[in-house]
mmCIF file as gemmi writes it, N, C-alpha and C atoms, coordinates in Angstrom:
data_model
loop_
_atom_site.group_PDB
_atom_site.id
_atom_site.type_symbol
_atom_site.label_atom_id
_atom_site.label_alt_id
_atom_site.label_comp_id
_atom_site.label_asym_id
_atom_site.label_entity_id
_atom_site.label_seq_id
_atom_site.pdbx_PDB_ins_code
_atom_site.Cartn_x
_atom_site.Cartn_y
_atom_site.Cartn_z
_atom_site.occupancy
_atom_site.B_iso_or_equiv
_atom_site.pdbx_formal_charge
_atom_site.auth_seq_id
_atom_site.auth_asym_id
_atom_site.pdbx_PDB_model_num
ATOM 1 N N . UNK Axp A 1 ? -3.726 4.153 -28.428 1 0 ? 1 A 1
ATOM 2 C CA . UNK Axp A 1 ? -3.109 4.099 -27.674 1 0 ? 1 A 1
ATOM 3 C C . UNK Axp A 1 ? -2.893 2.299 -27.735 1 0 ? 1 A 1
ATOM 4 N N . UNK Axp A 2 ? -1.873 1.482 -27.861 1 0 ? 2 A 1
ATOM 5 C CA . UNK Axp A 2 ? -2.413 -0.053 -28.035 1 0 ? 2 A 1
ATOM 6 C C . UNK Axp A 2 ? -2.344 -0.444 -27.016 1 0 ? 2 A 1
ATOM 7 N N . UNK Axp A 3 ? -2.51 -2.016 -26.79 1 0 ? 3 A 1
ATOM 8 C CA . UNK Axp A 3 ? -3.16 -2.288 -25.676 1 0 ? 3 A 1
ATOM 9 C C . UNK Axp A 3 ? -1.413 -2.222 -24.761 1 0 ? 3 A 1
ATOM 10 N N . UNK Axp A 4 ? -0.404 -2.932 -25.109 1 0 ? 4 A 1
ATOM 11 C CA . UNK Axp A 4 ? 0.883 -3.233 -24.678 1 0 ? 4 A 1
ATOM 12 C C . UNK Axp A 4 ? 1.522 -1.415 -24.019 1 0 ? 4 A 1
ATOM 13 N N . UNK Axp A 5 ? 0.797 -0.637 -25.104 1 0 ? 5 A 1
ATOM 14 C CA . UNK Axp A 5 ? 1.701 0.523 -23.835 1 0 ? 5 A 1
ATOM 15 C C . UNK Axp A 5 ? 0.842 1.346 -23.196 1 0 ? 5 A 1
ATOM 16 N N . UNK Axp A 6 ? -0.06 0.569 -22.614 1 0 ? 6 A 1
ATOM 17 C CA . UNK Axp A 6 ? -1.425 0.849 -22.006 1 0 ? 6 A 1
ATOM 18 C C . UNK Axp A 6 ? -0.74 -0.015 -19.884 1 0 ? 6 A 1
ATOM 19 N N . UNK Axp A 7 ? -0.535 -1.295 -20.142 1 0 ? 7 A 1
ATOM 20 C CA . UNK Axp A 7 ? -0.697 -2.281 -19.59 1 0 ? 7 A 1
ATOM 21 C C . UNK Axp A 7 ? 0.933 -1.483 -18.852 1 0 ? 7 A 1
ATOM 22 N N . UNK Axp A 8 ? 2.515 -1.454 -19.506 1 0 ? 8 A 1
ATOM 23 C CA . UNK Axp A 8 ? 2.793 -0.112 -18.845 1 0 ? 8 A 1
ATOM 24 C C . UNK Axp A 8 ? 2.481 1.68 -17.619 1 0 ? 8 A 1
ATOM 25 N N . UNK Axp A 9 ? 2.059 1.46 -18.576 1 0 ? 9 A 1
ATOM 26 C CA . UNK Axp A 9 ? 2.096 2.038 -17.684 1 0 ? 9 A 1
ATOM 27 C C . UNK Axp A 9 ? 0.563 2.266 -16.734 1 0 ? 9 A 1
ATOM 28 N N . UNK Axp A 10 ? 0.049 1.417 -16.448 1 0 ? 10 A 1
ATOM 29 C CA . UNK Axp A 10 ? -0.389 1.074 -15.671 1 0 ? 10 A 1
ATOM 30 C C . UNK Axp A 10 ? 0.622 0.209 -14.566 1 0 ? 10 A 1
ATOM 31 N N . UNK Axp A 11 ? 0.905 -0.689 -15.283 1 0 ? 11 A 1
ATOM 32 C CA . UNK Axp A 11 ? 1.894 -1.549 -14.222 1 0 ? 11 A 1
ATOM 33 C C . UNK Axp A 11 ? 2.733 -0.231 -13.586 1 0 ? 11 A 1
ATOM 34 N N . UNK Axp A 12 ? 3.2 1.037 -13.902 1 0 ? 12 A 1
ATOM 35 C CA . UNK Axp A 12 ? 3.868 1.871 -13.121 1 0 ? 12 A 1
ATOM 36 C C . UNK Axp A 12 ? 2.865 3.041 -12.252 1 0 ? 12 A 1
ATOM 37 N N . UNK Axp A 13 ? 1.894 2.687 -13.273 1 0 ? 13 A 1
ATOM 38 C CA . UNK Axp A 13 ? 0.519 3.614 -11.827 1 0 ? 13 A 1
ATOM 39 C C . UNK Axp A 13 ? 0.824 2.398 -9.879 1 0 ? 13 A 1
ATOM 40 N N . UNK Axp A 14 ? 0.802 1.319 -10.905 1 0 ? 14 A 1
ATOM 41 C CA . UNK Axp A 14 ? 0.544 0.051 -9.766 1 0 ? 14 A 1
ATOM 42 C C . UNK Axp A 14 ? 1.521 0.335 -8.929 1 0 ? 14 A 1
ATOM 43 N N . UNK Axp A 15 ? 2.994 1.052 -9.325 1 0 ? 15 A 1
ATOM 44 C CA . UNK Axp A 15 ? 4.127 0.286 -8.525 1 0 ? 15 A 1
ATOM 45 C C . UNK Axp A 15 ? 4.016 1.616 -7.745 1 0 ? 15 A 1
ATOM 46 N N . UNK Axp A 16 ? 3.828 3.077 -8.569 1 0 ? 16 A 1
ATOM 47 C CA . UNK Axp A 16 ? 3.519 4.013 -7.249 1 0 ? 16 A 1
ATOM 48 C C . UNK Axp A 16 ? 2.475 4.116 -6.09 1 0 ? 16 A 1
ATOM 49 N N . UNK Axp A 17 ? 1.617 3.183 -6.376 1 0 ? 17 A 1
ATOM 50 C CA . UNK Axp A 17 ? 0.738 3.398 -5.653 1 0 ? 17 A 1
ATOM 51 C C . UNK Axp A 17 ? 1.086 2.429 -4.382 1 0 ? 17 A 1
ATOM 52 N N . UNK Axp A 18 ? 1.358 1.522 -4.523 1 0 ? 18 A 1
ATOM 53 C CA . UNK Axp A 18 ? 2.154 -0.181 -3.945 1 0 ? 18 A 1
ATOM 54 C C . UNK Axp A 18 ? 2.71 1.407 -2.985 1 0 ? 18 A 1
ATOM 55 N N . UNK Axp A 19 ? 4.124 1.624 -3.297 1 0 ? 19 A 1
ATOM 56 C CA . UNK Axp A 19 ? 4.894 2.273 -2.851 1 0 ? 19 A 1
ATOM 57 C C . UNK Axp A 19 ? 3.854 3.785 -1.667 1 0 ? 19 A 1
ATOM 58 N N . UNK Axp A 20 ? 2.789 4.833 -2.41 1 0 ? 20 A 1
ATOM 59 C CA . UNK Axp A 20 ? 2.202 4.895 -1.27 1 0 ? 20 A 1
ATOM 60 C C . UNK Axp A 20 ? 1.88 4.632 -0.702 1 0 ? 20 A 1
ATOM 61 N N . UNK Axp A 21 ? 0.68 3.307 -0.495 1 0 ? 21 A 1
ATOM 62 C CA . UNK Axp A 21 ? 0.821 2.728 0.331 1 0 ? 21 A 1
ATOM 63 C C . UNK Axp A 21 ? 1.867 2.198 1.434 1 0 ? 21 A 1
ATOM 64 N N . UNK Axp A 22 ? 2.971 1.911 0.503 1 0 ? 22 A 1
ATOM 65 C CA . UNK Axp A 22 ? 4.181 1.364 2.109 1 0 ? 22 A 1
ATOM 66 C C . UNK Axp A 22 ? 4.47 2.749 3.185 1 0 ? 22 A 1
ATOM 67 N N . UNK Axp A 23 ? 4.461 3.663 1.939 1 0 ? 23 A 1
ATOM 68 C CA . UNK Axp A 23 ? 4.97 5.184 3.398 1 0 ? 23 A 1
ATOM 69 C C . UNK Axp A 23 ? 4.06 5.248 4.658 1 0 ? 23 A 1
ATOM 70 N N . UNK Axp A 24 ? 2.408 4.71 3.553 1 0 ? 24 A 1
ATOM 71 C CA . UNK Axp A 24 ? 1.843 5.375 5.191 1 0 ? 24 A 1
ATOM 72 C C . UNK Axp A 24 ? 2.082 4.106 6.161 1 0 ? 24 A 1
ATOM 73 N N . UNK Axp A 25 ? 1.844 2.471 5.491 1 0 ? 25 A 1
ATOM 74 C CA . UNK Axp A 25 ? 2.209 1.903 6.3 1 0 ? 25 A 1
ATOM 75 C C . UNK Axp A 25 ? 3.417 1.713 7.425 1 0 ? 25 A 1
ATOM 76 N N . UNK Axp A 26 ? 4.259 2.55 7.073 1 0 ? 26 A 1
ATOM 77 C CA . UNK Axp A 26 ? 6.058 2.841 7.549 1 0 ? 26 A 1
ATOM 78 C C . UNK Axp A 26 ? 4.701 4.531 8.477 1 0 ? 26 A 1
ATOM 79 N N . UNK Axp A 27 ? 4.487 4.305 8.177 1 0 ? 27 A 1
ATOM 80 C CA . UNK Axp A 27 ? 4.301 5.278 9.51 1 0 ? 27 A 1
ATOM 81 C C . UNK Axp A 27 ? 3.132 5.068 9.963 1 0 ? 27 A 1
ATOM 82 N N . UNK Axp A 28 ? 2.745 4.835 10.038 1 0 ? 28 A 1
ATOM 83 C CA . UNK Axp A 28 ? 1.687 4.303 10.61 1 0 ? 28 A 1
ATOM 84 C C . UNK Axp A 28 ? 2.312 2.789 11.804 1 0 ? 28 A 1
ATOM 85 N N . UNK Axp A 29 ? 3.335 3.468 11.429 1 0 ? 29 A 1
ATOM 86 C CA . UNK Axp A 29 ? 4.287 1.393 12.307 1 0 ? 29 A 1
ATOM 87 C C . UNK Axp A 29 ? 5.18 2.247 13.305 1 0 ? 29 A 1
ATOM 88 N N . UNK Axp A 30 ? 5.141 2.84 13.346 1 0 ? 30 A 1
ATOM 89 C CA . UNK Axp A 30 ? 6.112 4.357 14.167 1 0 ? 30 A 1
ATOM 90 C C . UNK Axp A 30 ? 5.615 5.137 14.947 1 0 ? 30 A 1
ATOM 91 N N . UNK Axp A 31 ? 3.91 5.628 14.229 1 0 ? 31 A 1
ATOM 92 C CA . UNK Axp A 31 ? 2.792 6.206 14.698 1 0 ? 31 A 1
ATOM 93 C C . UNK Axp A 31 ? 3.048 5.102 16.538 1 0 ? 31 A 1
ATOM 94 N N . UNK Axp A 32 ? 2.263 3.928 15.076 1 0 ? 32 A 1
ATOM 95 C CA . UNK Axp A 32 ? 1.784 3.102 16.813 1 0 ? 32 A 1
ATOM 96 C C . UNK Axp A 32 ? 3.082 2.918 18.236 1 0 ? 32 A 1
ATOM 97 N N . UNK Axp A 33 ? 4.126 2.851 17.759 1 0 ? 33 A 1
ATOM 98 C CA . UNK Axp A 33 ? 5.021 2.915 18.423 1 0 ? 33 A 1
ATOM 99 C C . UNK Axp A 33 ? 5.785 4.145 18.722 1 0 ? 33 A 1
ATOM 100 N N . UNK Axp A 34 ? 5.179 4.89 19.294 1 0 ? 34 A 1
ATOM 101 C CA . UNK Axp A 34 ? 5.509 5.81 19.811 1 0 ? 34 A 1
ATOM 102 C C . UNK Axp A 34 ? 4.622 6.346 20.091 1 0 ? 34 A 1
ATOM 103 N N . UNK Axp A 35 ? 3.322 6.456 19.985 1 0 ? 35 A 1
ATOM 104 C CA . UNK Axp A 35 ? 2.323 6.669 21.753 1 0 ? 35 A 1
ATOM 105 C C . UNK Axp A 35 ? 2.457 4.544 22.121 1 0 ? 35 A 1
ATOM 106 N N . UNK Axp A 36 ? 3.155 4.271 21.566 1 0 ? 36 A 1
ATOM 107 C CA . UNK Axp A 36 ? 3.223 2.605 22.873 1 0 ? 36 A 1
ATOM 108 C C . UNK Axp A 36 ? 3.833 3.034 24.356 1 0 ? 36 A 1
ATOM 109 N N . UNK Axp A 37 ? 5.645 3.958 23.399 1 0 ? 37 A 1
ATOM 110 C CA . UNK Axp A 37 ? 6.62 4.231 24.812 1 0 ? 37 A 1
ATOM 111 C C . UNK Axp A 37 ? 5.826 5.695 24.853 1 0 ? 37 A 1
ATOM 112 N N . UNK Axp A 38 ? 5.422 6.501 24.467 1 0 ? 38 A 1
ATOM 113 C CA . UNK Axp A 38 ? 5.07 8.238 24.62 1 0 ? 38 A 1
ATOM 114 C C . UNK Axp A 38 ? 4.249 8.457 25.119 1 0 ? 38 A 1
ATOM 115 N N . UNK Axp A 39 ? 2.883 8.164 24.635 1 0 ? 39 A 1
ATOM 116 C CA . UNK Axp A 39 ? 1.492 8.368 25.227 1 0 ? 39 A 1
ATOM 117 C C . UNK Axp A 39 ? 0.397 7.257 26.353 1 0 ? 39 A 1
ATOM 118 N N . UNK Axp A 40 ? 1.374 6.151 26.501 1 0 ? 40 A 1
ATOM 119 C CA . UNK Axp A 40 ? 0.171 5.34 26.903 1 0 ? 40 A 1
ATOM 120 C C . UNK Axp A 40 ? -0.929 5.234 27.589 1 0 ? 40 A 1
ATOM 121 N N . UNK Axp A 41 ? -0.496 6.237 28.557 1 0 ? 41 A 1
ATOM 122 C CA . UNK Axp A 41 ? -1.319 7.314 30.153 1 0 ? 41 A 1
ATOM 123 C C . UNK Axp A 41 ? -2.037 8.503 29.078 1 0 ? 41 A 1
ATOM 124 N N . UNK Axp A 42 ? -2.408 7.937 27.792 1 0 ? 42 A 1
ATOM 125 C CA . UNK Axp A 42 ? -3.403 9.742 26.939 1 0 ? 42 A 1
ATOM 126 C C . UNK Axp A 42 ? -4.651 9.063 26.216 1 0 ? 42 A 1
ATOM 127 N N . UNK Axp A 43 ? -5.967 8.884 27.006 1 0 ? 43 A 1
ATOM 128 C CA . UNK Axp A 43 ? -7.283 8.543 27.018 1 0 ? 43 A 1
ATOM 129 C C . UNK Axp A 43 ? -7.352 8.836 24.887 1 0 ? 43 A 1
ATOM 130 N N . UNK Axp A 44 ? -6.551 10.451 25.488 1 0 ? 44 A 1
ATOM 131 C CA . UNK Axp A 44 ? -8.05 10.452 23.852 1 0 ? 44 A 1
ATOM 132 C C . UNK Axp A 44 ? -6.697 9.208 23.213 1 0 ? 44 A 1
ATOM 133 N N . UNK Axp A 45 ? -5.639 9.924 22.714 1 0 ? 45 A 1
ATOM 134 C CA . UNK Axp A 45 ? -4.441 9.67 22.07 1 0 ? 45 A 1
ATOM 135 C C . UNK Axp A 45 ? -4.219 8.162 22.295 1 0 ? 45 A 1
ATOM 136 N N . UNK Axp A 46 ? -5.324 7.137 23.194 1 0 ? 46 A 1
ATOM 137 C CA . UNK Axp A 46 ? -5.407 5.608 22.754 1 0 ? 46 A 1
ATOM 138 C C . UNK Axp A 46 ? -6.129 5.392 21.602 1 0 ? 46 A 1
ATOM 139 N N . UNK Axp A 47 ? -7.517 5.885 22.119 1 0 ? 47 A 1
ATOM 140 C CA . UNK Axp A 47 ? -8.244 6.301 20.856 1 0 ? 47 A 1
ATOM 141 C C . UNK Axp A 47 ? -8.057 6.363 19.54 1 0 ? 47 A 1
ATOM 142 N N . UNK Axp A 48 ? -7.385 7.216 18.645 1 0 ? 48 A 1
ATOM 143 C CA . UNK Axp A 48 ? -6.054 7.544 17.739 1 0 ? 48 A 1
ATOM 144 C C . UNK Axp A 48 ? -5.348 6.08 17.391 1 0 ? 48 A 1
ATOM 145 N N . UNK Axp A 49 ? -4.541 5.654 18.911 1 0 ? 49 A 1
ATOM 146 C CA . UNK Axp A 49 ? -4.27 4.264 18.463 1 0 ? 49 A 1
ATOM 147 C C . UNK Axp A 49 ? -4.69 4.2 17.708 1 0 ? 49 A 1
ATOM 148 N N . UNK Axp A 50 ? -5.969 3.178 18.625 1 0 ? 50 A 1
ATOM 149 C CA . UNK Axp A 50 ? -6.231 2.524 17.699 1 0 ? 50 A 1
ATOM 150 C C . UNK Axp A 50 ? -7.177 2.505 15.865 1 0 ? 50 A 1
ATOM 151 N N . UNK Axp A 51 ? -7.558 4.318 15.549 1 0 ? 51 A 1
ATOM 152 C CA . UNK Axp A 51 ? -7.39 4.217 14.328 1 0 ? 51 A 1
ATOM 153 C C . UNK Axp A 51 ? -6.432 3.972 13.8 1 0 ? 51 A 1
ATOM 154 N N . UNK Axp A 52 ? -5.345 4.499 13.74 1 0 ? 52 A 1
ATOM 155 C CA . UNK Axp A 52 ? -3.908 4.346 13.079 1 0 ? 52 A 1
ATOM 156 C C . UNK Axp A 52 ? -4.009 2.316 12.743 1 0 ? 52 A 1
ATOM 157 N N . UNK Axp A 53 ? -4.626 1.743 14.134 1 0 ? 53 A 1
ATOM 158 C CA . UNK Axp A 53 ? -4.46 0.604 13.766 1 0 ? 53 A 1
ATOM 159 C C . UNK Axp A 53 ? -4.806 -0.126 12.641 1 0 ? 53 A 1
ATOM 160 N N . UNK Axp A 54 ? -6.359 0.201 12.899 1 0 ? 54 A 1
ATOM 161 C CA . UNK Axp A 54 ? -7.159 -0.217 12.151 1 0 ? 54 A 1
ATOM 162 C C . UNK Axp A 54 ? -6.315 0.165 9.915 1 0 ? 54 A 1
ATOM 163 N N . UNK Axp A 55 ? -5.686 1.829 10.558 1 0 ? 55 A 1
ATOM 164 C CA . UNK Axp A 55 ? -5.926 1.785 9.347 1 0 ? 55 A 1
ATOM 165 C C . UNK Axp A 55 ? -4.229 1.081 8.603 1 0 ? 55 A 1
ATOM 166 N N . UNK Axp A 56 ? -3.743 0.674 9.339 1 0 ? 56 A 1
ATOM 167 C CA . UNK Axp A 56 ? -2.722 -0.008 8.908 1 0 ? 56 A 1
ATOM 168 C C . UNK Axp A 56 ? -2.895 -1.579 8.189 1 0 ? 56 A 1
ATOM 169 N N . UNK Axp A 57 ? -4.233 -1.857 9.19 1 0 ? 57 A 1
ATOM 170 C CA . UNK Axp A 57 ? -5.098 -3.132 8.317 1 0 ? 57 A 1
ATOM 171 C C . UNK Axp A 57 ? -5.206 -2.787 7.133 1 0 ? 57 A 1
ATOM 172 N N . UNK Axp A 58 ? -5.919 -1.554 7.44 1 0 ? 58 A 1
ATOM 173 C CA . UNK Axp A 58 ? -6.618 -1.431 5.745 1 0 ? 58 A 1
ATOM 174 C C . UNK Axp A 58 ? -5.493 -0.782 4.703 1 0 ? 58 A 1
ATOM 175 N N . UNK Axp A 59 ? -4.345 -0.157 4.426 1 0 ? 59 A 1
ATOM 176 C CA . UNK Axp A 59 ? -3.222 -0.09 3.84 1 0 ? 59 A 1
ATOM 177 C C . UNK Axp A 59 ? -2.851 -1.584 4.084 1 0 ? 59 A 1
ATOM 178 N N . UNK Axp A 60 ? -3.101 -2.318 5.073 1 0 ? 60 A 1
ATOM 179 C CA . UNK Axp A 60 ? -1.66 -3.335 4.035 1 0 ? 60 A 1
ATOM 180 C C . UNK Axp A 60 ? -2.811 -4.635 3.278 1 0 ? 60 A 1
ATOM 181 N N . UNK Axp A 61 ? -3.769 -4.153 3.667 1 0 ? 61 A 1
ATOM 182 C CA . UNK Axp A 61 ? -4.719 -5.014 2.392 1 0 ? 61 A 1
ATOM 183 C C . UNK Axp A 61 ? -5.082 -4.76 1.625 1 0 ? 61 A 1
ATOM 184 N N . UNK Axp A 62 ? -5.583 -3.634 1.413 1 0 ? 62 A 1
ATOM 185 C CA . UNK Axp A 62 ? -5.121 -2.656 -0.093 1 0 ? 62 A 1
ATOM 186 C C . UNK Axp A 62 ? -3.634 -2.547 -0.888 1 0 ? 62 A 1
ATOM 187 N N . UNK Axp A 63 ? -2.554 -2.518 -0.362 1 0 ? 63 A 1
ATOM 188 C CA . UNK Axp A 63 ? -1.813 -2.576 -0.608 1 0 ? 63 A 1
ATOM 189 C C . UNK Axp A 63 ? -1.477 -4.212 -1.781 1 0 ? 63 A 1
ATOM 190 N N . UNK Axp A 64 ? -1.938 -5.177 -0.598 1 0 ? 64 A 1
ATOM 191 C CA . UNK Axp A 64 ? -1.592 -6.386 -1.48 1 0 ? 64 A 1
ATOM 192 C C . UNK Axp A 64 ? -2.526 -6.569 -2.349 1 0 ? 64 A 1
ATOM 193 N N . UNK Axp A 65 ? -3.576 -6.03 -2.342 1 0 ? 65 A 1
ATOM 194 C CA . UNK Axp A 65 ? -4.521 -6.015 -3.604 1 0 ? 65 A 1
ATOM 195 C C . UNK Axp A 65 ? -4.241 -5.35 -4.725 1 0 ? 65 A 1
ATOM 196 N N . UNK Axp A 66 ? -3.308 -4.24 -5.129 1 0 ? 66 A 1
ATOM 197 C CA . UNK Axp A 66 ? -2.219 -3.193 -5.391 1 0 ? 66 A 1
ATOM 198 C C . UNK Axp A 66 ? -1.535 -4.364 -6.294 1 0 ? 66 A 1
ATOM 199 N N . UNK Axp A 67 ? -0.541 -4.83 -5.161 1 0 ? 67 A 1
ATOM 200 C CA . UNK Axp A 67 ? 0.632 -6.378 -5.666 1 0 ? 67 A 1
ATOM 201 C C . UNK Axp A 67 ? -0.295 -7.097 -6.755 1 0 ? 67 A 1
ATOM 202 N N . UNK Axp A 68 ? -0.992 -7.478 -5.87 1 0 ? 68 A 1
ATOM 203 C CA . UNK Axp A 68 ? -1.66 -8.703 -7.23 1 0 ? 68 A 1
ATOM 204 C C . UNK Axp A 68 ? -2.385 -8.139 -8.258 1 0 ? 68 A 1
ATOM 205 N N . UNK Axp A 69 ? -3.622 -7.241 -8.798 1 0 ? 69 A 1
ATOM 206 C CA . UNK Axp A 69 ? -3.497 -6.332 -9.935 1 0 ? 69 A 1
ATOM 207 C C . UNK Axp A 69 ? -1.924 -6.466 -10.662 1 0 ? 69 A 1
ATOM 208 N N . UNK Axp A 70 ? -0.976 -5.364 -9.816 1 0 ? 70 A 1
ATOM 209 C CA . UNK Axp A 70 ? 0.135 -5.337 -10.646 1 0 ? 70 A 1
ATOM 210 C C . UNK Axp A 70 ? 1.073 -6.269 -11.402 1 0 ? 70 A 1
ATOM 211 N N . UNK Axp A 71 ? 1.274 -7.866 -10.515 1 0 ? 71 A 1
ATOM 212 C CA . UNK Axp A 71 ? 1.629 -9.133 -11.368 1 0 ? 71 A 1
ATOM 213 C C . UNK Axp A 71 ? 0.457 -9.665 -12.014 1 0 ? 71 A 1
ATOM 214 N N . UNK Axp A 72 ? -0.416 -9.499 -12.605 1 0 ? 72 A 1
ATOM 215 C CA . UNK Axp A 72 ? -1.387 -10.005 -13.835 1 0 ? 72 A 1
ATOM 216 C C . UNK Axp A 72 ? -0.551 -8.739 -15.264 1 0 ? 72 A 1
ATOM 217 N N . UNK Axp A 73 ? -1.017 -7.19 -14.354 1 0 ? 73 A 1
ATOM 218 C CA . UNK Axp A 73 ? -0.842 -6.945 -15.942 1 0 ? 73 A 1
ATOM 219 C C . UNK Axp A 73 ? 0.835 -6.354 -16.101 1 0 ? 73 A 1
ATOM 220 N N . UNK Axp A 74 ? 1.78 -7.209 -15.092 1 0 ? 74 A 1
ATOM 221 C CA . UNK Axp A 74 ? 2.988 -7.667 -15.748 1 0 ? 74 A 1
ATOM 222 C C . UNK Axp A 74 ? 3.162 -9.178 -16.782 1 0 ? 74 A 1
ATOM 223 N N . UNK Axp A 75 ? 2.107 -9.792 -15.779 1 0 ? 75 A 1
ATOM 224 C CA . UNK Axp A 75 ? 1.782 -11.027 -16.827 1 0 ? 75 A 1
ATOM 225 C C . UNK Axp A 75 ? 1.834 -11.154 -17.69 1 0 ? 75 A 1
ATOM 226 N N . UNK Axp A 76 ? 0.72 -10.007 -18.422 1 0 ? 76 A 1
ATOM 227 C CA . UNK Axp A 76 ? 0.331 -9.395 -19.546 1 0 ? 76 A 1
ATOM 228 C C . UNK Axp A 76 ? 1.056 -9.444 -20.05 1 0 ? 76 A 1
ATOM 229 N N . UNK Axp A 77 ? 1.838 -8.657 -19.993 1 0 ? 77 A 1
ATOM 230 C CA . UNK Axp A 77 ? 3.331 -7.528 -20.667 1 0 ? 77 A 1
ATOM 231 C C . UNK Axp A 77 ? 4.051 -8.689 -21.083 1 0 ? 77 A 1
ATOM 232 N N . UNK Axp A 78 ? 4.912 -9.482 -20.5 1 0 ? 78 A 1
ATOM 233 C CA . UNK Axp A 78 ? 5.605 -10.615 -20.988 1 0 ? 78 A 1
ATOM 234 C C . UNK Axp A 78 ? 4.683 -11.928 -21.549 1 0 ? 78 A 1
ATOM 235 N N . UNK Axp A 79 ? 3.777 -11.674 -21.56 1 0 ? 79 A 1
ATOM 236 C CA . UNK Axp A 79 ? 2.596 -12.79 -23.023 1 0 ? 79 A 1
ATOM 237 C C . UNK Axp A 79 ? 3.149 -11.586 -23.972 1 0 ? 79 A 1
ATOM 238 N N . UNK Axp A 80 ? 2.508 -10.293 -23.955 1 0 ? 80 A 1
ATOM 239 C CA . UNK Axp A 80 ? 2.75 -9.872 -25.456 1 0 ? 80 A 1
ATOM 240 C C . UNK Axp A 80 ? 3.775 -9.884 -25.907 1 0 ? 80 A 1
ATOM 241 N N . UNK Axp A 81 ? 4.897 -9.208 -25.3 1 0 ? 81 A 1
ATOM 242 C CA . UNK Axp A 81 ? 5.93 -9.029 -25.726 1 0 ? 81 A 1
ATOM 243 C C . UNK Axp A 81 ? 6.989 -10.803 -25.803 1 0 ? 81 A 1
ATOM 244 N N . UNK Axp A 82 ? 6.319 -11.254 -25.393 1 0 ? 82 A 1
ATOM 245 C CA . UNK Axp A 82 ? 7.205 -12.755 -26.28 1 0 ? 82 A 1
ATOM 246 C C . UNK Axp A 82 ? 6.12 -13.545 -27.39 1 0 ? 82 A 1
ATOM 247 N N . UNK Axp A 83 ? 5.206 -12.245 -27.598 1 0 ? 83 A 1
ATOM 248 C CA . UNK Axp A 83 ? 4.113 -12.852 -28.676 1 0 ? 83 A 1
ATOM 249 C C . UNK Axp A 83 ? 4.833 -12.435 -30.11 1 0 ? 83 A 1
């Protein structure tokens, strides 16, 4: 398999990874909001909320890393297709 083909497969994989992170980010945000409105007096759930907040930040960071790598791969594809 040539480099261009590998890069194109890699972009598709990164896009799926980015989408997966976004799916989790959206769910974490909704869960945090739900806890804030419906379970704010439950100390066990407040601990869960704190864990969700940490996961949310971790997923945002990992998603950004994936976006950066995807963009670098896309740049390489563009360079190869232009030459």
